[in-house]
N, C-alpha and C positions, 0 to 999 in steps of 0.2 A: 503493499500499499503506500503510495507516494503522498507527498505533501498535499496535493490538490485533493485527494480522496478525504485526508483528515480535515482539510478546510472545509470540504463540502458536508462532511458529517459534523463539524461544528456549526456551520451556518444553519443546516437542518435543525439541529439541537436548540440553537438560538430562537429560531423561526418557532419551534414548538413550545418553547418557554414562553414566548411572547403570546403566542395564542392561547396557552393555559392560563396567562395572566388575565388577558382578555375575557376569557370565558368565566373565570371566577367573578371577575368585575361585573360582567353583565349578570350574573347570577345574583350578585348583591343588589345591582339597579334593579332587576326584575322583582326582588322580594320587598325592596322599598316602594317600588311603583304599585304592587299589589297591596301593601299595607296602606299606602296613601289612598287607593281606591276604596278599600273598606271603610277607613275612617271618614273619607269624604261622603261615602253613602250614608253613614250613620249620621253625620253632622246634617245632610241634607233631610234625612227624616225629622231630626229634631227641628230644624228650621220650619218644615211644612207643617209639623205638630203646632209649634209655636204661632205661626202665621194663623191657623185656624183657630187656636185659643184666642188670639187677639181679635179675631173678626167677631168671635162670639161674645167676648168681654165688650167690645165696642158697641155691638147690637143691644147686649142687656144695659149698658149704660145709657144709651138712647131710650131704651124703654123706660129706665129709670127717671131720666130728665122728664119725659112725657107726663109719667105718673105725679113727679113733684109739681109740674106746671098745672095739671088737672086739680091736685090737691090745694095748690095756692088760688085758683080759681074759686073753688067751693070755699075755702076760707073768706075770700073776699065777698062773696054772696052772702054768706052767713053773717058777716059783720055788717053787711049793709042792712040785713034784716033786722038786727039787734036794734034796740032803742038806744039812743045816745044818753049817756047818764051825765 
C-alpha cells in the first residue's frame, strides 16, 4: 500500500467522521424541533382555551352590566313613586 492509498483511507475516515458528526447534530436538532412542536401545540391549546374563557367572561360582564342598568332604572322609578319627605 502506497502513500496515496493511506491518504485516500484517511480522507474517507475524515469524511465519515464529519458525516457522523452531522448525523448526531441533525438528531439533536430533530429532537429539539419535536419538543418545540409539542410545546407549541400545548401552548396553542391553552391560548384557545383562554380566548374562549375571555369571550364567555365578556359576555357575562355585558349581561351583568345590563342587569345593573335595569335595576338602576327600577330604583329610579320606585324613588319617583315615593313621596318626598
